[in-house]
C-alpha positions, 0 to 999 in steps of 0.5 A: 758588715753592712747593714741596711734598715728598710722601713718598707712595709706599711699596713693600713688598717680599718679594723681592730687588730689584735696583733698590734701593740697600739690599738684603736678602741671603738669604731674606725668610721665616724659619720656626722650629719652636719650643717654649714657653720656647725661644730662637732666633736669626737674622741678616739681612744688609743690603747697601748697593750704592749709592755713598754711606752710607744710614741704615736703621731696623729696626721690628717690624710686624704683618702681615695680608692678605685676598683683595681684595689689602689688606695691613696693616703696623701697629704690634703687636699687631693680632691674637692670633697676633702674635709681635712681642713675642717678638722683640728686634732689634739694631741697630734703627738703623744707617748702612751705608757704601757697598759694605759690609754690615750684620748685623741680629741678632734673638732669639725668646723664646718665652713659657713658656705651655702654651696656645700652639698653631699658627702665630704671625708678624710682620715686621721692616720694613727702611726707609731713612731717606732717599730712595733714588730721586732726586726727580722734579720735577712742574711745573704748567702755570703753573709756580707749583707744584713738587712733589717725589715721594720713593719709599721702598722697604721690605723686609719679612722675615717671621718665622714660628714654629710651635709644634711640629706643634700646631694645626689646619689648616682652610680655608673656600672662599669665593667661586667664580666665572668672571671675565674678567681681562687678556683671559683667562677665569679661574676665581676661587677665594677661600680663607680660613684658618680653622685655627691653622696657616699653609698654602700651597696651589695649587688644582687644578681638574678640569672634567667635561662633562655626560656625566662626561668630564674636560675637563682639569686646570687649576692655579691660582697658589700662595699662602701663607695665615696664620690669619684671612687669605684669598687669591685663586687664579685658574685659566686656563680660557680654552681650555674650550669653551662649555657647562655643567660640574661642577668638582672643586677640590682644594688640594694643600697642599704635603704637608699635608691635602688639601681639596676642593669641587665646583661647577657652572659655566657657560662663556659666550663 
């Protein structure tokens, strides 16, 4: 009988995962305000919650994403704002006994360069070296083929370095339109970070009817956007009656610069 082993499912996790045998204790985003020539240290604590030893590998990866939901985790460097070459990690491989923890130490050596400006980032990828979810056997109807699926769960710890308060904060509003999603009417707003610093936004939409009367404010989701990346925001406007409206879209920016745009939209059944 033939047997095919497929390691095809990789889950990249940015939050605590109770179902994973290897978990990351603490924050999965590490931000440092740095200066050229400085050295900064940090520690990642890994915990083996299982009942057997687990081998892990820690690798540096570059990370990019776009508004369509595509995520790229690739060997560095893949973009000019990668800080992966500034980072050293120890250990890069280890075995964690059951019920015990491992400290992964890292140092950030910021280059002594005057032209550094804005935000630089990468991720440290924590990858188990063996399946941590039992194999699932799938048999064909004639029982001549057995497939074994292995699920590998990875954790990505973002390492973000801001060169002081330097760099511009600038965004570009891309597509704005009304869409149907999961049975709800949503205003979709796509935003690209065309500046030099990372930003966190939660757009707020205020709709006005043809007489200028406010129909209410509608909050979208919050998202972080690195330079050159883009994100999609959705505001639920299901309760807005059919008609034509003017929309004022403002990003709160979490205390940073406020950006806004206007648009005309038509709400139909």
